[in-house]
VMD Tcl script that draws the C-alpha trace (Angstrom):
set ca {
  {0.98 -5.16 26.69}
  {4.41 -5.59 25.17}
  {5.41 -3.82 22.04}
  {5.87 -7.08 20.16}
  {2.33 -8.15 21.11}
  {0.96 -4.81 20.04}
  {2.81 -5.14 16.75}
  {1.36 -8.54 16.07}
  {-2.19 -7.49 16.92}
  {-1.83 -4.40 14.83}
  {-0.69 -6.48 11.85}
  {-3.50 -8.98 12.25}
  {-6.14 -6.20 12.59}
  {-4.97 -4.30 9.53}
  {-4.61 -7.28 7.30}
  {-8.00 -8.65 8.34}
  {-9.61 -5.21 7.67}
  {-9.36 -5.72 3.89}
  {-11.35 -8.97 3.49}
  {-13.77 -7.89 6.25}
  {-14.56 -4.69 4.41}
  {-14.91 -6.56 1.05}
  {-17.36 -9.08 2.59}
  {-19.32 -6.26 4.32}
  {-19.56 -4.24 1.08}
  {-20.51 -7.24 -1.00}
  {-23.19 -8.25 1.52}
  {-24.59 -4.74 1.63}
  {-25.29 -4.78 -2.17}
  {-26.14 -8.47 -2.55}
  {-27.01 -9.91 -5.05}
  {-25.27 -7.14 -7.05}
  {-22.11 -7.72 -4.97}
  {-19.81 -5.98 -7.37}
  {-21.41 -2.51 -7.18}
  {-19.34 -1.34 -4.20}
  {-16.25 -3.34 -5.11}
  {-15.46 -3.37 -8.81}
  {-16.01 0.17 -10.16}
  {-13.75 3.14 -9.39}
  {-14.78 5.71 -6.78}
  {-16.64 3.22 -4.57}
  {-16.48 2.46 -0.87}
  {-13.76 -0.20 -1.58}
  {-11.67 2.56 -3.22}
  {-12.12 4.63 -0.01}
  {-10.89 1.65 2.11}
  {-7.78 1.24 -0.09}
  {-7.07 4.97 0.04}
  {-7.40 5.02 3.80}
  {-4.97 2.07 4.18}
  {-2.44 3.77 1.84}
  {-2.79 7.05 3.82}
  {-2.02 5.14 7.01}
  {1.06 3.61 5.36}
  {2.21 7.07 4.17}
  {1.67 8.57 7.62}
  {3.65 5.79 9.41}
  {6.45 6.03 6.85}
  {6.53 9.81 7.32}
  {6.71 9.42 11.11}
  {9.55 6.96 10.76}
  {11.36 9.53 8.55}
  {10.77 12.12 11.23}
  {12.12 9.78 13.89}
  {15.21 9.04 11.81}
  {15.78 12.76 11.45}
  {15.33 13.54 15.13}
  {17.42 10.60 16.30}
  {20.19 11.72 13.89}
  {20.30 8.46 11.92}
  {22.21 8.35 8.69}
  {20.75 10.37 5.85}
  {20.13 7.20 3.81}
  {17.50 6.01 6.31}
  {15.78 9.41 6.24}
  {15.71 9.43 2.51}
  {14.40 5.93 2.24}
  {11.57 6.50 4.74}
  {10.76 9.76 2.95}
  {10.58 8.08 -0.45}
  {8.28 5.40 1.04}
  {6.02 8.11 2.52}
  {5.90 10.02 -0.74}
  {5.28 6.90 -2.72}
  {2.35 5.71 -0.54}
  {0.88 9.19 -0.54}
  {1.03 9.30 -4.36}
  {-0.64 5.85 -4.53}
  {-3.33 7.04 -2.09}
  {-3.97 10.15 -4.22}
  {-4.15 8.00 -7.38}
  {-6.53 5.52 -5.70}
  {-8.80 8.26 -4.43}
  {-9.06 10.24 -7.62}
  {-8.50 7.50 -10.23}
  {-5.61 9.47 -11.82}
  {-4.06 6.65 -13.79}
  {-7.47 5.57 -15.19}
  {-8.15 9.12 -16.33}
  {-4.72 9.33 -17.94}
  {-5.22 6.00 -19.60}
  {-8.69 6.78 -21.04}
  {-8.13 10.40 -21.78}
  {-4.68 10.30 -23.26}
  {-2.64 7.03 -23.54}
  {-5.47 4.99 -25.12}
  {-5.48 7.43 -28.06}
  {-2.07 6.08 -29.18}
  {-3.51 2.58 -29.61}
  {-0.50 0.98 -27.88}
  {-0.96 -1.65 -25.15}
  {0.30 -4.89 -23.77}
  {-0.41 -7.97 -25.99}
  {-3.18 -9.16 -23.64}
  {-4.44 -5.74 -22.55}
  {-6.41 -2.77 -23.76}
  {-4.68 0.29 -25.43}
  {-2.98 2.51 -22.95}
  {-3.41 0.09 -20.03}
  {0.20 -0.32 -19.07}
  {0.96 2.58 -16.67}
  {0.58 0.54 -13.49}
  {2.86 -2.15 -14.96}
  {5.57 0.47 -15.52}
  {5.13 1.69 -11.89}
  {5.35 -1.90 -10.61}
  {8.57 -2.48 -12.46}
  {10.00 0.84 -11.15}
  {9.01 -0.18 -7.59}
  {10.78 -3.55 -8.01}
  {13.89 -1.80 -9.22}
  {13.81 0.56 -6.22}
  {13.15 -2.27 -3.75}
  {16.84 -3.17 -3.11}
  {17.58 0.45 -2.29}
  {14.66 0.73 0.10}
  {15.26 -2.62 1.77}
  {17.82 -1.56 4.43}
  {15.14 0.24 6.54}
  {13.24 -3.02 6.87}
  {16.02 -5.60 6.82}
  {16.36 -5.74 10.60}
  {12.61 -6.16 11.23}
  {11.39 -9.67 10.25}
  {7.70 -8.93 10.76}
  {7.73 -5.67 8.80}
  {9.81 -7.31 6.10}
  {7.42 -10.27 5.63}
  {4.38 -7.94 5.51}
  {6.12 -5.75 2.94}
  {7.06 -8.69 0.75}
  {3.47 -10.01 0.94}
  {2.18 -6.55 -0.12}
  {4.57 -6.45 -3.09}
  {3.44 -9.89 -4.20}
  {-0.25 -9.04 -3.85}
  {0.25 -5.66 -5.62}
  {1.95 -7.56 -8.47}
  {-1.03 -9.94 -8.80}
  {-3.44 -6.99 -8.77}
  {-1.44 -5.03 -11.38}
  {-1.11 -7.96 -13.71}
  {-4.85 -8.66 -13.32}
  {-5.60 -5.04 -14.05}
  {-3.82 -5.20 -17.39}
  {-6.17 -7.75 -18.90}
  {-8.68 -6.36 -21.45}
  {-12.09 -6.69 -19.84}
  {-13.78 -6.12 -23.22}
  {-12.79 -9.66 -24.13}
  {-14.78 -11.04 -21.13}
  {-18.43 -11.72 -20.54}
  {-20.15 -9.23 -18.30}
  {-20.37 -11.69 -15.44}
  {-16.69 -12.62 -15.77}
  {-15.74 -8.93 -15.86}
  {-17.63 -8.19 -12.70}
  {-16.10 -11.16 -10.84}
  {-12.57 -10.43 -12.14}
  {-12.76 -6.70 -11.28}
  {-14.18 -7.46 -7.80}
  {-11.47 -10.02 -7.00}
  {-8.85 -7.66 -8.27}
  {-10.02 -4.90 -5.93}
  {-9.99 -7.32 -2.94}
  {-6.39 -8.40 -3.73}
  {-5.41 -4.70 -4.13}
  {-7.05 -3.88 -0.78}
  {-5.10 -6.77 0.85}
  {-1.84 -5.30 -0.60}
  {-2.72 -1.90 0.78}
  {-3.44 -3.52 4.16}
  {-0.08 -5.31 4.14}
  {1.77 -2.13 3.23}
  {0.00 -0.31 6.09}
  {0.69 -3.12 8.57}
  {4.34 -3.19 7.53}
  {4.77 0.53 8.05}
  {2.86 0.49 11.31}
  {4.78 -2.38 12.97}
  {8.00 -0.75 11.84}
  {7.01 2.46 13.50}
  {5.73 1.13 16.82}
  {9.09 0.27 18.38}
  {10.35 3.79 17.52}
  {7.37 5.28 19.35}
  {8.24 3.20 22.45}
  {11.79 4.63 22.57}
  {11.34 8.20 23.94}
  {15.09 8.49 24.55}
  {15.70 8.45 20.80}
  {13.69 11.59 20.17}
  {15.75 14.63 19.29}
  {18.85 12.57 18.98}
  {19.01 11.71 22.70}
  {20.53 8.25 23.46}
  {18.21 6.03 25.54}
  {20.65 5.93 28.46}
  {21.35 9.70 28.67}
  {20.29 11.87 31.56}
  {17.91 13.83 29.36}
  {16.15 10.63 28.30}
  {15.54 9.70 31.96}
  {13.77 12.96 32.77}
}
mol new
graphics top color blue
foreach p $ca { graphics top sphere $p radius 0.5 }
foreach p [lrange $ca 0 end-1] q [lrange $ca 1 end] { graphics top cylinder $p $q radius 0.2 }
display resetview
């Protein structure tokens, strides 16, 4: 199997994992389909955290490869920032950190977005910060069309999920809240899957180039041994 074919199959498998997991979890609790989707600390949260951990690991390996192959420091820093960012998102997803901060601290100030609940703006701030950082991060993906498309799809899906998360569910009926929260988690899982796929397909060509390890050019005598 060629590397390009492996990359495509990896991307399809990871992106398909999110809706497949959502359908499986909804079917397992039917007719109360939302029980393993909508609330925090559910099996869907575990799926999202696992995908983000995969994205963080792949980005960290790309950073290690950039270091060992003696690429410019900018590439090492960019891959490292991506790895740290995905790991932080995984940690937040697994332990609901921003929800705890919102409910236990920020909500007490009574400040929120016009359409949202008090304190429910932290993810929106993080989204804006990520968009601001995107042009700086872009060079490590600019030469890889597949990874680039997957990353852009992930950013768009994450934006939809974050905007949806800011709406005040207290203004909805219970049935609408359950549906909205469930769909939001599915979109969020798709974003995590696209991030993981982007990082994985960017890493695979590096793993197939043993001559680049430890800064050895592919055509050198050491690489041929």
